[in-house]
Steps between C-alpha positions, in 0.01 A plus 500: 500500500695536174702211367865458593757749382862422580653725765858446386660480158451152352860382527592153381527383860146618580363337186659173610340542843159562344542193281581292808186628671293406195647151497419453869138603445535825693455728201132441437185707539523791742482384862326716759673539837368684805728594789326539837710646780610800696795740506735208433325464163480862394857565611469752783821686578646466152473650150323182397172612654389699195738343250345431156152518651354548152594142409279339766145544629467626857152384597488758779590779255787626712747512213746252647732272306726328751617141471213414258632760253853365543370149431321634193823655373689174548237304307501748216875475470467122493243522221210378714138613498365591843217734598589621849283660767540579869271556797690627803455672835784580736518330839251226421477125464287280279219531753462872421469438128236233557300731723530812288595413140362155428258623234780693332753216491240252374354729236665289233637144475875561542730229366740547789493690828806573715427595861668549835398601850642738760877490543489358855226252399251670734518872582343450844666167581839495326613152408151349520409331171134421572348798319729460200417132463126559530480798267725345234254213480206741482666697221568179307134398530380841381732495199397147409133593520567768239731286288516119543849507345629776730852472640630672812862547599588616851805719557709439810603858576846630587617535863506836677813645657293700751330180620828315551743769619257738669441422872124520449506263205318167511817324380740703715806296587445269204648526153337631183540144369284372785227751422511403132476131593206561733316698236567235235373224730174689555444540126572131446221423747269735314588344164381160621144621557392503135587337167452844347818615677783386276802591709697752703730765352822502708568874522622507861739214444648676198573803718680281752692328221620840374626578850669162539671550164643834611299695244275667759566618855296310762491779760433859394509619862878470522570658162525355151826326413684639199399331177182351645138587428243601759181313413298716742412865457537783754249356750666155521152361436419534132720408208754712318524510122740205514274312740191535284704427189609167649140429595388577144756259358382218729136571411590501130676164522228343715223595257670454163748224597766691311850558633518862627855509365351473151410869530871585499708769662363750250146452633339839446292545818799446725681767303207743527476442874867580554657156541833420339559210262703327772218540753235385253695186412573422865132525594399292198746232608362493854144479370586209273681312776206541735252385239717202410522402868126530566293179503226490240656767277651399167711778350746371238834678492514740206724800572525765233843494338598824332819494289568870547483733799151531648375854440151550643257739338176654615186293465295599199144623569202280446277247677 
């Protein structure tokens, strides 16, 4: 993959951000990252699915960009060097990738792998963590066999409105916060199975935090309150643009340990995806607060301060 080309104009603020990354040791040789997941990774139900697909490598050659491409854009704007790839299949958990794509995902010694399972933990037995725990350990062992220095991060996925408000849902009668907590607890169990697993990315908790802060509406079934975002898309299952954007910010902060607010309200991907400066900054704030509140994550506060009005521009082309 070609070397880094900045996706936004090199403003003074972005140069300062890049310098901070260099000082922290983040701006070094290009780091390879593989995302393993399902529709929650490639962004089903939103424009993100094929967004900037030319900036990442889809190992299944399906031309998808998704959250990995959004992460790539964030890192480019921060002046970081990441080679990003994804291997995804809708409606699956880690067990499917082990059974069907193990040779593909271990074809090279990735520096970092980010993975998550099915949204209800187990498609056949919702809420049961046994398969997730077992397969996360198996994935860690396979990655370590290929690269002794391999690192694996597990992503605790966002809660589903259809599973909490729908009468057939496994969490019916419970809150979206409860589903997010249950999912997080399962991933924490999985993370304890191997030293290769370096932590859990708190995506679901960030969604709940956005709802608690009044930025997002917690129940799309009774309408969306004025001025609030709907983090789910039309099926109340997958994420909306805003939902995936928040996920991307949390992933960015978890991997780079940089404050998502350092991207600024003029962050170019948010602009291209149709989010306003106010919405972008609100989601960045939520992401930072969740990262700061998460045990084991160290993300120093470093919001971007722009002396003039924030005027986002389109991302420039380039890998």
